[in-house]
C-alpha positions, 0 to 999 in steps of 0.5 A: 802340628797338621795344618787342617786349613791354609789360606793365602791371599782370599779376597772377595769383591762384590762389585766395589765392595771389597768384603774380604781382602787378602786373608792369610791363616792357618789353622792347626789340627785340634784348634777351636778357632774364632773368627770373631769381628762386628757385624759386616767385617768379612766372616760369613763370607769367608766361610762361605768361599771356605765351603764352595758356596762363594767363589773367592776374587782372588787367593786360595786354600787348602784343606789337609794340603789338598785343592777344594774337592768332593772328597776333602769336603765330606770330611768337613761338616757345616752350620752355616745359615738357619737350619732348615729341616722339615716343621712336620717331620721328627728330629729322627726323620730329618736327621734320616733325610739328610743322612741320605742326602749326604749318602751317609749310613743312617748308624750314626744318628742315634750317636749324634743325638745323644752328643747333642743331648736330643734323644729324649725328643728325637720323635717330638715334630721339629717344630715343637723344638725351641731355638737351642734345641734347633740349633743343637739338632743343625749341628747333629745333622753337621756331624752325621758324616762323621766330619774331621772339621765343624764349621759353624757360623754365628752358633748362638745367635737369638739363643737365650741365655740358657741356650747360649751356655748349652751351645758353648758346653756343645762345642767344649764337648765335640772339641775334646772328641779331637774334631777341630772347630772353626767358628764364627761370632760377634760374641767376645764371651763366646770366643774367649770360653771355648776357643783356643786361637782367635782371628779378628776381621775388620772391614774384610781385614784380618787385624790380629791372629793368635792364642787365646791364651795370650790375651790378658797376658802384658801389664797387670792392673791393680784395683785397690784402696785403703782407708788412710790419708794421702794413699794416693802419693803411697801407691806412687811410692811403690816401685812397680807402680807405672801410672794410676787412675781414679775409678769408680771410687777405687785407685787403678794401679797399672804395675810395671812388667815383672811386677804383680798384685802380690807385691803391691800388697807385701809393700803396703803392709810393710808400710802399715797399710792394710788395703780394704780392698785389692783386685788383680785385673787382667785384660779381658778379651773384650778390652783387647778386641776395643783396642786391636780395633781401634788402632787397626783405623 
C-alpha cells in the first residue's frame, strides 16, 4: 500500500523536557490511524510537528514521499485546536472566509456542509451552534480544499455522548470516501470503534503500534457458572483450562491456545452439566492499553 506519512526518529525537546522521543511510524493510504495515549504523552506535539506549527528538535518526516512544503500541505486538512470562527457570522459565511484564506474555490462549501449535516443551519450564526455543531463545522472547514489526509486532534473533546456519536459517525463516513485520517485521542472507545490502526504513546515514547483488529487476539476468557457442587474442580478437569479466577460471582476461565468457549460448553454438556451463564470475553482495547502502559514502565 502507498505510504502517505513516513516518520523517522522524530524528536521534540522543550528545554530539559523531551515531549516526543525518537518516534518511527508509517501510515498507509486509506488507514484511520489513531494516536492513543494519556494527556501529556506527546500526541498533540507530534501532530503539531507534522503540520509545521512546531519545529522538531531531531528526526524527519515526509508526506507522500516528499519533504514538507506548501504544495504538500495543501493535500492535508487539520483540526488541531478548538475551532476559531467569527461568532456573529453564519456557518456559511465563516466557510466562505476560510475558503478565501486557503485560496480554494467556494464551490465545495455546499458539499462539506451536507457531509457534516449542517446544511439546514448554514445561515444561522456560529454563536448559536452547539459544541458538536462547532466541531463539525471545523471538520467541514478542514475539508474545503478536498485534502487527501485529514488530521484531527481530540475531535470529541468536551462533547456530550450524542455529540461524540455524531463525530464518530462522521469520521467513519469521511473514511468510507477514501480519505486517510490521523487522529489523536485519549478515549479508548473512540479509537477502537473508528480506527483501523493505532499507536500508543507514553511520555513521548511510542510503546506499541499495530492494527486495531489485533486487539482481542490471543487467549480467550470464558465467564461461566452452573448450579452444581465442586464446579471449580470440574472446570479444572477440562483440558483447555489454563487458569481459573472467581470474580463477581462467576468463574473466569482462561483457556489455552486454540481452545474456545464452545469447547468448554461441549465439555460441560458431556459431563451432564448445563451452564446457566457462559460468555466468551475477548480482551478489550482498554485492557490491552493498560497492559501496554504497565509493561512500558
